[in-house]
MIMILO-81030 format. One record per residue (C-alpha): residue in three letters; x, y, z. Coordinates in steps of 0.02 Angstrom, whole numbers, padded with zeros to 5 digits, always signed. Each point is the difference from the previous one (the first is absolute). Example, Ala and Ser with C-alpha at 12.3 -4.5 7.8 and 13.67 -1.06 7.14 Angstrom:
2
ALA+00615-00225+00390SER+00069+00172-00033
***
This chain:
270
MET+00004-00008+00001LYS+00070+00177-00050THR-00021+00147+00100ASN+00085+00161+00023HIS+00046-00025+00186PRO+00058-00160+00009SER+00092+00027+00168ARG-00182+00050+00072TYR-00068-00154-00083GLN+00097-00111+00063TYR-00031+00076+00207LYS-00164-00020-00033GLN+00018-00170-00084ARG+00097-00092+00150ILE-00132+00112+00139LEU-00134-00097-00080SER+00108-00155+00000THR+00032+00010+00175ILE-00199+00060+00059ASN-00064-00144-00114LYS+00016-00181+00047ALA+00192-00068+00014ASP+00028-00110-00153GLY+00171-00091+00021GLN+00133+00048+00119ASP-00035+00185+00021GLN+00030+00018+00186LEU-00085+00190+00027SER-00144-00053-00090ARG-00019-00163+00121GLY+00029+00121+00160PHE-00149+00112-00059ASP-00110-00132-00035ILE+00012-00068+00174PHE-00030+00154+00075ILE-00140+00058-00085MET-00072-00182+00019VAL+00059+00029+00191LEU-00088+00144+00006ILE-00175-00052-00080VAL+00007-00139+00123LEU+00024+00124+00148ASN-00138+00103-00061VAL-00141-00130+00004PHE+00059-00062+00154ALA-00014+00189+00055VAL-00170+00012-00073ILE-00041-00152+00115THR+00063+00019+00149GLU-00063+00211-00011THR-00171-00064+00047VAL+00045-00064+00152GLN-00032+00127+00121SER+00097-00018+00131ILE+00179-00021-00111GLN-00078+00151-00129VAL-00005+00129+00168LYS+00174-00078+00055TYR+00102+00003-00135GLU-00096+00154-00095LEU+00149+00082-00053VAL+00081-00148-00061PHE-00129-00032-00129TYR-00015+00176-00044TYR+00187+00009-00036PHE-00009-00121-00100GLU-00125+00006-00103LEU+00102+00173-00028PHE+00151-00087-00067THR-00111-00123-00100ILE-00097+00135-00090ILE+00195+00099-00039VAL+00060-00172-00052PHE-00166-00057-00113SER-00017+00185-00091ILE+00197+00030-00026GLU-00033-00202-00097TYR-00167+00058-00076LEU+00094+00151-00073VAL+00148-00069-00035ARG-00115-00142-00129LEU-00081+00133-00080TRP+00179+00114-00049THR+00093-00190-00064CYS-00163-00060-00071THR+00057+00057-00170ILE+00145-00119-00012ILE-00160-00117-00047GLU-00031+00017-00176LYS-00175-00035+00016TYR+00001+00177+00107ARG+00130+00089-00077HIS-00069+00172-00044PRO+00028+00103+00149VAL-00185+00073+00036TRP-00131-00142-00078GLY+00100-00127+00032ARG+00031+00058+00188LEU-00186+00035+00003LYS-00013-00198-00088TYR+00122-00064+00144MET-00117+00095+00150PHE-00156-00101-00065SER+00098-00181+00007ILE-00057-00116+00125GLU+00169+00013+00105ALA-00002+00197+00008LEU-00158+00006+00050ILE+00045-00126+00140ASP+00139+00110+00017LEU-00103+00150+00011LEU-00161-00091+00121ALA+00160-00020+00137ILE+00035+00170+00032LEU-00153+00084-00054PRO-00096-00026+00178PHE+00132+00093+00094TYR-00021+00150-00134LEU-00173+00037-00001PRO-00052+00056+00157LEU+00132+00125-00012PHE-00092+00077-00156LEU-00184-00054+00033ASP-00111+00034+00148MET-00065-00184+00052ASP-00091-00055+00151ALA+00054-00147+00127ARG-00082-00140-00087LEU+00071+00023-00168LEU+00184+00040+00076ARG-00023-00177+00083VAL-00054-00063-00158LEU+00170+00047-00104ARG+00109-00037+00134LEU-00057-00182-00021PHE+00036+00045-00192ARG+00189-00041+00055LEU-00035-00168-00015MET+00025+00034-00177ARG+00169-00010+00020ILE+00012-00184-00012PHE-00033-00002-00183LYS+00153+00091-00013LEU+00092-00165+00033GLY-00070-00055-00170ARG+00163+00049-00083TYR+00083-00114+00089PHE-00107-00151+00022VAL-00011-00133-00151ALA-00181-00027+00081PHE-00063+00163-00002GLN+00054+00027-00191MET-00094-00141-00037ILE-00158+00034+00078VAL+00010+00150-00100ALA+00043-00094-00170VAL-00131-00136+00013ILE-00124+00142+00023LYS+00038+00088-00123LYS-00005-00147-00140ARG-00154-00071+00089LYS-00092+00169+00016GLU-00140-00036-00121GLU-00070-00159+00070LEU+00027+00074+00184LEU-00091+00142-00058ILE-00145-00132-00060THR-00013-00085+00150PHE-00006+00138+00105THR-00136+00066-00104LEU-00101-00131+00014LEU+00042-00009+00188VAL-00090+00179-00009VAL-00142-00045-00115MET-00050-00154+00154LEU+00041+00093+00146ILE-00144+00151-00092LEU-00116-00157-00041ALA+00015-00076+00162SER+00003+00139+00119SER-00164+00058-00090LEU-00076-00156-00003MET+00019-00017+00171TYR-00044+00179+00034TYR-00182-00037-00053ILE-00019-00161+00057GLU+00073+00049+00188HIS-00047+00191+00048GLU-00191-00037+00051ALA+00056-00136+00110GLN+00162+00098+00054PRO-00029+00151-00020ASP+00140+00062+00135VAL+00138-00112-00076PHE-00040+00011-00199THR-00007+00192-00001SER+00048+00041-00167ILE+00069-00108-00148PRO+00181+00094+00035ALA-00004-00071+00169THR-00071-00170-00046MET+00163-00003-00115TRP+00090-00029+00165TRP-00091-00178+00007GLY+00027-00025-00188ILE+00204+00011+00011ALA-00002-00109+00182THR-00100-00119-00115LEU+00078-00015-00165THR+00166-00007+00088THR-00067-00157+00114VAL+00044+00117+00143GLY-00166-00008+00099TYR+00043+00111+00158GLY-00178-00033+00049ASP-00042+00184+00045VAL-00106-00006-00143TYR-00121-00138-00064PRO-00182-00027-00064VAL-00133-00080+00081THR-00118-00017-00139GLY-00003-00175-00100LEU+00000+00078-00148GLY+00156+00143+00066LYS+00085-00178+00057LEU-00023-00097-00171LEU+00084+00171-00078GLY+00159-00001+00128SER+00032-00182-00024VAL+00005+00015-00205ILE+00118+00149+00031ALA+00098-00075+00131ILE+00037-00130-00154LEU+00038+00091-00130GLY+00106+00118+00092ILE+00107-00175+00013GLY+00008-00001-00176VAL+00030+00186-00051PHE+00139+00026+00143ALA+00103-00139-00071LEU+00014+00058-00172PRO+00126+00165+00056THR+00074-00143+00083GLY-00008-00087-00137ILE+00075+00122-00098ILE+00140+00075+00117ALA+00061-00175+00025SER+00029-00056-00169SER+00068+00178-00050PHE+00124-00040+00159GLU+00050-00185-00068ARG+00028+00095-00171GLU+00125+00139+00044LEU+00084-00130+00109SER+00018-00103-00149GLU+00058+00127-00113ARG+00107+00084+00130GLU+00111-00172+00026LYS+00014-00018-00199ASN+00076+00176+00000ARG+00083-00061+00135LYS+00084-00134-00098ALA+00012+00064-00149THR+00115+00151+00065ARG+00125-00135+00098ARG-00004-00091-00167HIS+00055+00154-00096GLU+00142+00047+00136ASN+00065-00186-00004ASN+00006+00037-00191
***
């Protein structure tokens, strides 16, 4: 690739290779990977333990300064990735390439990891919304997707089978609406305080279709019990569809990766 600033290009390339997943014997990149992974795990641990009132009160300052340190690190990482992304061919344009990168899945995850900290600084929010934003910090766990093959495989499977998954999801939504609507009209007169509306009945529909059956809402009429039985049986088959699609896709993805690995080894040996 030709450039008027070869030294600047090489500098950006070196930074990008460092902050990306380590490949080969790059110790600096490997050290950065370990640092980020440990920081993410500690963040998730902090979000969980912070909900214990006695721990939160005792170590409030520790939690605050750790969050501040994390935000500084993740913010710098996000800006550096945004600056160096033009090294990648599909993000080559200095303006449109960066905008395209900003809307990529990885960049959006990076942004969601830091956004909950900055929003309250610019927007007036009530306490409930602030608590929801603080919980959003758990999104940082998805940053691990850069470093673990399992995360990458999940994304690859969803991308490849998104049409089939969308069809099954549509079928589930249609069944949920039909089942909830029928059950509402069947049970509303018998239990007006339980099946108050179709949206409220959807809670029963979800619990029945998934065959969870919490038992807090259930039909008492004969027709309602018959419908509930049919929906429970249909739910087993309908929920087996996406499970089968994902399972077969994982098997295919693993097989393809193994073939590519063997082909790479044969090429290296030759």
